[in-house]
C-alpha positions in Angstrom: 0.1 0.0 -0.1 1.1 3.4 -0.7 1.5 6.2 2.1 1.3 9.6 0.6 1.9 12.8 2.7 0.8 16.2 1.2 1.0 18.4 4.3 4.4 20.1 4.4 6.9 18.0 2.3 5.4 15.8 -0.2 6.5 12.3 0.3 5.5 8.9 -1.2 6.2 5.5 0.3 5.7 1.8 -0.6 4.7 0.7 2.9 7.7 1.7 4.8 10.1 2.2 2.1 10.2 5.8 0.7 10.2 6.3 -3.0 13.5 8.0 -3.6 14.0 11.0 -5.8 15.9 9.0 -8.5 13.0 6.8 -9.0 10.9 9.6 -10.4 12.8 10.4 -13.2 11.8 13.9 -13.8 10.4 16.6 -11.3 7.4 16.8 -13.6 6.5 13.3 -12.6 6.1 14.2 -9.1 4.1 17.1 -10.1 1.9 14.9 -12.5 1.0 12.6 -9.4 0.2 15.7 -7.3 -2.3 17.0 -9.9 -4.0 13.5 -10.3 -4.3 13.5 -6.3 -5.7 16.8 -6.2 -9.0 15.4 -7.2 -8.6 11.5 -6.8 -11.0 9.8 -8.8 -11.5 12.5 -11.3 -10.6 11.9 -15.0 -8.3 14.5 -16.3 -8.0 14.7 -20.2 -4.5 15.2 -21.8 -5.2 18.7 -22.4 -5.9 19.5 -19.0 -2.9 18.1 -17.6 -0.8 19.7 -20.3 -2.3 22.9 -19.6 -1.6 22.4 -15.9 1.8 21.0 -16.0 3.2 23.0 -19.0 1.4 26.2 -19.0 3.7 28.1 -21.1 4.4 25.5 -23.6 2.6 24.8 -27.0 0.6 21.4 -26.4 1.8 19.6 -29.3 5.4 20.2 -28.5 4.9 18.7 -24.8 2.4 15.9 -25.5 5.2 13.3 -25.8 6.9 14.6 -22.5 3.6 13.9 -20.6 3.3 10.3 -22.0 6.9 9.9 -20.8 6.0 11.1 -17.4 2.9 8.9 -17.1 5.1 5.9 -17.8 7.7 7.1 -15.2 4.9 7.5 -12.5 3.6 4.0 -13.0 7.1 2.5 -12.7 7.8 4.6 -9.5 4.6 3.6 -7.8 4.7 -0.1 -8.9 8.4 -1.1 -10.1 7.2 -4.7 -10.6 4.3 -3.6 -13.0 4.8 -5.6 -16.4 4.5 -4.1 -19.9 0.7 -3.9 -20.7 -0.6 -4.5 -17.2 -3.2 -2.3 -15.6 -1.9 0.1 -12.9 -3.7 -0.1 -9.5 -3.2 3.4 -9.3 -2.8 5.5 -12.5 -5.8 4.6 -14.7 -6.1 5.4 -18.4 -9.8 6.2 -19.2 -10.9 6.1 -22.9 -8.3 6.9 -25.2 -6.7 10.2 -23.7 -7.6 10.7 -20.2 -6.2 9.7 -16.8 -7.0 9.4 -13.2 -5.9 8.4 -9.8 -8.1 5.4 -9.0 -10.5 6.3 -6.2 -10.4 2.6 -5.0 -6.6 2.4 -4.9 -4.9 0.9 -1.9 -3.5 4.2 -0.6 -3.3 6.1 2.7 -3.0 10.1 2.0 -2.8 12.2 5.0 -5.0 15.0 3.5 -7.9 12.6 3.2 -7.5 11.4 6.4 -7.5 14.8 7.6 -10.7 15.6 6.0 -12.3 12.3 7.3 -11.3 13.2 10.9 -13.0 16.6 10.5 -16.2 15.3 9.2 -16.4 12.6 12.0 -15.8 15.5 14.6 -18.6 17.5 13.3 -20.8 14.6 13.0 -19.9 13.9 16.9 -20.5 17.6 17.7 -23.8 17.8 16.1 -24.9 14.8 18.3 -23.5 16.7 21.4 -20.9 14.2 22.0 -18.0 16.6 22.7 -15.5 13.9 24.1 -15.6 12.1 20.8 -15.5 15.4 18.7 -12.6 17.0 20.5 -10.7 13.6 20.1 -11.4 13.5 16.4 -10.1 17.3 16.1 -7.1 16.2 17.9 -6.6 13.6 15.6 -6.9 15.8 12.7 -4.3 18.3 14.2 -1.9 15.7 14.6 -1.9 14.9 10.7 -1.3 18.6 9.7 2.5 19.2 9.2 2.6 22.2 7.4 0.6 23.8 4.4 -0.6 21.5 1.7 2.2 21.1 -1.0 4.2 23.8 0.6 7.0 23.3 -1.9 4.4 24.3 -4.6 3.6 27.3 -3.1 3.2 29.5 -6.1 1.4 26.7 -8.4 -1.9 28.3 -9.1 -3.8 24.9 -9.0 -2.8 24.3 -5.4 -3.7 27.5 -3.8 -7.6 27.0 -3.4 -6.9 23.7 -1.8 -4.1 24.9 0.4 -6.4 27.8 1.6 -9.2 25.3 2.5 -7.3 22.7 4.2 -5.4 25.4 6.2 -8.8 26.9 7.4 -10.0 23.4 8.4 -6.9 23.3 10.4 -7.6 26.6 12.2 -11.2 25.3 12.8 -9.6 22.2 14.3 -7.5 24.0 16.6 -10.4 26.2 17.6 -12.7 23.6 18.3 -10.2 21.4 20.1 -9.3 24.5 22.4 -13.0 24.6 23.3 -13.5 21.2 23.7 -10.6 21.3 26.2 -11.7 24.1 28.0 -15.2 22.7 28.3 -13.3 19.7 30.1 -11.6 22.0 32.4 -8.2 21.1 30.5 -6.5 24.8 30.8 -3.3 23.9 29.7 -4.1 22.1 26.6 -6.9 24.5 25.6 -4.3 27.4 26.1 -1.8 25.6 23.9 -4.2 25.1 21.0 -5.2 28.6 21.1 -1.6 29.8 21.2 -0.9 27.7 17.9 -4.1 29.1 16.6 -2.8 32.6 17.2 0.6 31.8 15.8 -1.0 31.0 12.6 -3.5 33.8 12.6 -2.7 36.4 14.8 -5.8 38.5 14.3 -8.3 35.7 15.1 -10.3 37.5 17.8 -12.3 34.4 18.6 -9.1 32.4 19.7 -7.6 35.5 21.6 -10.8 35.7 23.4 -10.7 32.0 24.3 -6.8 32.5 25.2 -7.7 35.4 27.5 -10.3 33.4 29.3 -7.9 30.3 29.7 -5.0 32.8 31.2 -7.8 34.5 33.6 -9.0 31.1 34.9 -5.4 29.9 35.4 -4.6 33.3 37.6 -2.4 34.9 34.9 -3.6 38.4 34.7 -0.5 39.9 33.1 -0.8 37.2 30.4 -4.4 38.5 29.7 -3.0 42.0 29.0 -0.3 40.6 26.8 -2.7 38.6 24.7 -5.1 41.5 24.3 -2.1 43.9 23.3 -0.8 41.3 20.7 -4.5 41.1 19.1 -4.6 44.9 18.9 -1.1 45.1 17.2 -2.2 42.3 14.6 -5.6 44.1 14.0 -3.9 47.6 13.6 -1.8 46.2 10.8 -4.9 45.1 9.1 -6.4 48.7 9.5 -9.1 47.3 12.1 -9.5 47.2 15.9 -10.9 44.6 18.4 -14.9 43.8 18.0 -16.9 45.2 20.8 -17.5 41.7 22.2 -13.5 41.4 22.5 -13.4 44.8 24.4 -16.1 43.9 26.7 -14.6 40.6 27.5 -11.1 42.3 28.3 -12.9 44.9 30.5 -14.9 42.0 32.4 -11.6 40.0 32.9 -9.7 43.0 34.4 -12.6 43.7 36.9 -13.0 40.2 37.9 -10.5 38.8 40.6 -9.1 35.4 39.0 -10.7 32.4 40.2 -9.3 30.2 42.8 -7.6 26.9 41.4 -10.6 24.5 41.1 -8.8 21.4 40.1 -5.4 19.6 40.2 -6.1 16.9 37.6 -3.2 15.6 35.7 -2.7 16.7 32.0 -3.3 13.7 29.6 -0.8 13.6 26.8 -2.6 11.4 24.7 -6.5 11.4 23.1 -9.2 9.5 24.9 -10.5 6.8 22.9 -13.9 5.0 23.1 -15.8 4.4 26.5 -18.6 6.7 25.4 -21.2 4.6 27.3 -19.0 4.3 30.3 -18.2 7.8 30.4 -21.8 8.9 30.0 -22.7 6.7 33.0 -20.0 8.1 35.2 -20.9 11.6 34.3 -24.6 11.2 34.9 -24.4 9.4 38.2 -22.1 12.0 39.7 -24.1 14.9 38.2 -27.3 14.0 40.0 -28.0 13.9 43.8 -28.2 10.1 44.6 -24.7 8.9 44.0 -22.0 10.0 46.5 -19.5 7.1 46.0 -18.9 5.5 42.7 -16.1 2.9 42.1 -14.5 2.0 38.9 -13.4 -1.8 39.1 -11.5 -3.8 36.7 -8.3 -5.7 36.0 -5.0 -3.5 35.9 -4.5 -2.0 32.6 -8.2 -1.6 31.6 -8.2 2.1 31.7 -10.0 3.0 35.0 -7.7 5.9 35.7 -8.0 7.3 32.2 -11.5 7.1 32.4 -12.2 8.8 35.7 -9.8 11.6 34.8 -11.9 12.0 31.6 -15.0 12.0 33.5 -13.8 14.4 36.1 -12.8 17.0 33.6 -16.3 17.0 32.2 -17.8 17.3 35.8 -15.6 20.4 36.6 -18.0 23.1 37.6 -21.8 22.6 38.0 -22.8 21.1 41.3 -19.0 21.2 42.4 -18.6 24.5 43.7 -15.4 23.8 45.4 -13.7 22.0 42.4 -12.6 18.6 41.4 -9.4 17.3 43.0 -7.3 14.2 42.4 -5.5 11.9 44.8 -3.6 8.8 44.3 -3.3 6.1 47.0 -0.2 4.5 45.4 2.7 5.7 47.8 0.7 6.1 51.0 1.5 3.9 53.7 -1.2 4.0 56.4 -4.8 5.1 56.7 -3.8 8.2 58.7 -1.8 9.6 55.8 -4.6 9.1 53.4 -7.0 10.6 55.5 -4.9 13.6 56.0 -4.2 13.8 52.5 -7.9 13.9 51.7 -8.6 16.5 54.4 -5.8 18.7 52.9 -7.8 18.8 49.7 -11.0 19.6 51.6 -9.2 22.6 53.1 -8.6 21.2 56.7 -10.7 18.9 59.0 -13.2 21.5 59.9 -13.4 23.0 56.5 -14.3 19.6 55.0 -17.7 19.5 56.4 -18.7 22.8 54.2 -17.1 21.7 50.9 -18.9 20.9 47.6 -16.6 19.1 45.5 -15.7 15.8 43.7 -12.5 13.7 44.8 -11.0 11.4 42.5 -9.2 8.5 44.6 -7.0 6.6 42.2 -5.7 3.0 42.9 -7.5 2.5 46.1 -6.4 -1.1 46.2 -2.9 -0.1 47.1 -4.2 0.5 50.7 -6.0 -2.4 52.4 -7.7 0.2 54.8 -8.7 2.4 51.9 -12.5 1.6 52.4 -12.4 2.7 56.2 -11.0 5.8 55.2 -13.3 6.8 52.6 -16.1 5.8 54.9 -14.7 8.5 57.8 -14.0 11.0 54.9 -17.4 10.9 53.5 -18.9 10.8 57.0 -17.2 14.1 57.8 -18.0 15.9 54.5 -21.5 15.4 53.6 -21.0 17.8 50.4 -18.3 15.7 48.9 -18.7 13.1 46.4 -16.0 10.5 45.4 -14.9 8.7 42.3 -12.8 5.8 43.0 -10.5 3.5 40.9 -9.7 0.2 42.2 -9.0 -3.3 41.2 -11.5 -4.3 44.3 -14.6 -3.1 45.4 -14.8 -1.1 48.6 -18.0 -2.9 49.9 -19.4 0.2 51.5 -23.0 0.7 51.8 -22.8 3.8 49.9 -20.9 2.5 47.1 -22.1 2.2 43.4 -19.8 0.0 41.1 -19.1 0.3 37.5 -17.0 -2.5 35.9 -14.4 -1.6 33.5 -13.2 -4.3 30.8 -11.2 -4.1 27.6 -12.4 -2.1 24.6 -14.6 -3.8 22.2 -12.6 -5.8 19.6 -14.9 -8.0 17.6 -16.3 -5.1 15.6 -14.1 -2.2 14.3 -15.1 1.6 14.4 -14.9 4.6 16.7 -13.9 3.5 20.4 -12.9 0.0 19.5 -9.6 -1.6 20.4 -8.4 -1.5 16.8 -9.2 2.4 16.6 -7.1 2.6 19.8 -4.2 0.6 18.2 -4.4 2.8 14.9 -4.2 6.0 16.7 -1.3 5.1 18.9 0.5 3.5 16.1 0.1 6.8 14.2 1.5 8.8 17.0 4.4 6.4 17.2 5.3 5.8 13.5 3.5 8.9 11.7 1.0 6.5 10.2 -1.2 3.8 11.1 -0.9 0.3 9.9 -1.6 -0.1 6.3 -2.9 -3.0 4.0 -5.5 -5.7 4.7 -2.7 -8.1 6.3 -1.6 -5.6 8.7 -5.4 -4.9 9.4 -6.0 -8.4 10.0 -2.9 -8.6 12.4 -4.1 -5.6 14.4 -7.7 -7.4 15.1 -5.7 -10.5 16.0 -3.6 -8.6 18.5 -6.6 -6.8 20.1 -8.5 -10.2 20.3 -5.4 -11.8 22.1 -5.2 -9.0 24.7 -9.1 -8.9 25.2 -9.1 -5.3 24.0 -7.1 -4.3 27.3 -5.8 -0.9 26.7 -2.6 -1.3 28.4 -1.8 -4.4 26.5 -2.5 -2.4 23.4 -0.4 0.3 24.2 2.5 -2.2 25.0 2.0 -3.8 21.7 2.1 -0.6 19.7 5.4 0.1 21.1 6.9 -2.7 19.1 5.6 -1.4 16.0 8.8 0.8 15.6 10.8 -2.3 14.9 8.5 -5.2 13.6 5.4 -5.7 11.9 2.0 -6.3 13.3 1.8 -9.9 11.8 5.0 -10.6 13.9 3.7 -8.9 17.1 0.4 -11.1 16.5 2.6 -14.4 16.1 4.8 -13.7 19.3 1.7 -12.9 21.4 0.1 -16.3 20.4 3.3 -17.8 21.8 3.0 -15.9 25.0 1.6 -12.4 26.3 4.8 -12.0 28.3 6.3 -10.5 25.2 4.6 -7.2 25.9 7.0 -5.1 28.0 7.1 -1.2 28.0 10.1 0.7 26.7 8.6 3.8 28.2 10.6 4.5 31.5 7.5 6.8 32.7 5.3 4.0 33.0 4.9 2.7 36.6 6.6 -0.6 37.3 3.2 -2.4 37.8 2.3 -1.3 34.1 5.4 -2.2 32.3 4.4 -5.7 31.5 1.3 -8.0 31.9 3.3 -10.3 34.0 3.6 -7.2 36.4 -0.2 -6.4 36.1 -0.6 -10.1 37.0 1.7 -10.2 40.1 0.0 -7.1 41.5 -3.4 -8.7 41.3 -2.2 -12.2 42.6 -0.7 -10.4 45.7 -4.3 -9.2 46.6 -5.7 -12.8 46.7 -5.7 -15.0 49.8 -4.3 -18.6 49.6 -7.8 -20.1 49.2 -8.7 -17.7 46.3 -5.3 -18.7 44.5 -5.8 -22.3 44.8 -9.6 -22.0 43.2 -8.4 -19.5 40.5 -5.6 -21.9 39.6 -8.0 -24.6 39.0 -10.6 -22.3 37.3 -8.0 -21.2 34.7 -8.4 -24.5 33.0 -11.9 -23.6 31.9 -11.0 -22.0 28.2 -14.7 -20.9 27.5 -16.3 -19.9 30.9 -18.0 -22.0 33.5 -21.2 -21.8 35.6 -21.6 -22.2 39.4 -21.9 -26.1 39.4 -18.7 -26.6 37.1 -16.9 -24.0 39.4 -17.6 -26.0 42.6 -17.1 -29.4 40.9 -13.7 -28.7 39.2 -12.4 -25.8 41.1 -13.8 -26.5 44.5 -15.2 -22.8 44.7 -17.9 -21.8 47.0 -20.3 -18.9 46.1 -18.5 -16.9 48.5 -14.9 -17.5 47.0 -16.4 -16.7 43.4 -18.0 -13.5 44.7 -14.6 -12.5 46.2 -12.6 -13.2 43.0 -15.2 -11.2 41.1 -15.0 -8.1 43.5 -11.1 -8.2 42.8 -11.5 -8.1 39.0 -10.0 -11.6 38.4 -13.3 -13.2 37.1 -15.7 -11.5 34.5 -19.4 -12.2 33.9 -19.9 -13.4 30.3 -23.6 -14.1 30.6 -25.9 -14.3 33.6 -24.6 -17.1 36.0 -21.5 -17.8 33.8 -18.1 -16.4 34.4 -14.6 -16.7 32.9 -11.1 -15.8 34.1 -9.8 -12.7 32.4 -8.0 -13.7 29.3 -4.8 -11.6 29.9 -4.3 -12.9 33.4 -5.0 -16.6 32.7 -1.7 -17.4 30.9 0.2 -16.4 34.1 -1.9 -18.3 36.6 0.3 -21.1 37.9 -1.4 -24.7 37.4 
C-alpha cells in the first residue's frame, strides 16, 4: 500500500520504504502525481494535464513529454508492473484521459485529515463533545505544514491549500473549546496559542486564550494577549470587536478564580468508552450517588476514564472543584485521611465543601475503604470517584465494571481504533494494508481489548510488523513489555499486572483460581464447584477483585490476559 503525505513536504512510500527521488525520473513526474491526487477519482484529459503542467508551452510540443511522465509515474509507484499490465493507481480512461483510481490501496494524509474533520463535526452535532474533541485532535496531529508547501506558487494548489489551512484553524479552535469545556486549561491554552501563531488577528482565539489565562490566574498574560491582538488588527487597519473589548474589561474587573482542580494533564487522546463515560458523568451529576467505584483488572483504563469524567464534571454542582489523589505511595490510613482533609481545606472546612474527589488506585491500601467511609461521613457535600481493582464494599458504594475495549467490531471507540491512533503517533501513520489490519484485529483479540496491552503492543511497531507482534503474542503474552520509562513498574508488562493482582488474593482464592483457569470458555456455578472447589463466597470475592468477569448471567470466565500467568 502507498502512503502519501501532502502536508508540508510531499513524500510517497511503498509501505515503509520511501520512493527515492531517483525513481521519479523528472520533477514533472512528481508534479503529475500531485495533480492527479488533487481530485482523486476525477478524470483529467490530456489537454487539462498539459495546461496545468506545461502552461507556457505549446501542447503539441510537450504531449510526448506527458506520456513519458505517465510511464515514469507508473514505474515509480509499482516497480514490478509489467508491460501492458493495468496499474492499480494510474488508470487510463478512454483514449486520452487519466485519473488516480478512487479505490486504489493508498493512505493519504489530506484525505484522512478531512475524514477526521467530518467525523468530529458529526459527533459535535450529536452533542458528543468528548468524541468530537478527540477527532479534532487527530486531525491536528496530521497537519504538518501547508498543503504541498514546495508548490506554493502553483496556481492549481492555492485554493486547496487555503481550504485545508482554514480547516486546520477550525480544528485548533474547536479542540481548544473542547478542552476548555473539560477543564483542561493547559491544553486549551496551547491550542489557542497555536491558532494565534497561525492567525494573529483571529479574535475568537484571542478571547478564548484570555479566558484560559484568567482562569489560571495569569492576569498579565491576559493583558499581553489583548495587546498582541490589537497590534495584529492594527496592521490590517482594524481594531478589536466590541465583544472582545467587553470581555477584556470584564476580565480586568473580575479577580481570578481560585484553582478549582489539580487533575493531571493527559498527553494522548481519549478513545472509546462513550457509554461508560456517560454513565459516570450522569451518576455523579445527580444527587443520588456519593461514591462511585470503577473496578476492573490492571491496565483496563480505569484511571484514564476517571480523569476524563472528572474533566467533564468540573463546575456544575462542584462549587469547590474537582481534585485528584492517588493512593499509590501512601503507607497508612492516617496518611490517606490527612491527604483527603488537605484537599478539603482542613478537618473542619471539609464539612462545608461541595467538591468531587477522584481517589486513584485504592487497592494499594487495604484500609482505604475505612478511610473513605470516615471522610465521607465528615464531608456531606463531597462525592468520590474511586478507581480500584477491588470493590470497597461500602453501603454507599455504586460500582461500574471496566473491561477491555470492544475488539470484535471495528469503528470509533474500538480496540482497533485505539491501536491505529497510537501507532500513528509512534510511526507517523497507522498500519496499512489488509494483512496488517487482520493482524491488528488478532492482537486486540489476544489481549481482550485491554488498553494497557494495546499500548505495550504498539510500542513494538517501531521495530517489527503487526503480523510478527500477533505471532509472538500467540506464543505468550509476556512478550509485551514497556519501553517507556515513565510507566509505573506495575504497568510495564502484563506479568507485572498479574503479580500485583495475585498479591491481593488469599491462599484459598489462589488455589481456586488456579483450577478455574483450566476453563477456556467459561464456567457456571456447578462447574466451578465440581472442578475448582469454589464456594459462592469465593467466586464473589474473585469477582470483586476483578479476576473473574461475567460473560452471561450465571456464567463467568477468568480474564484472558491473566489466565496465561496463573500457575497450574
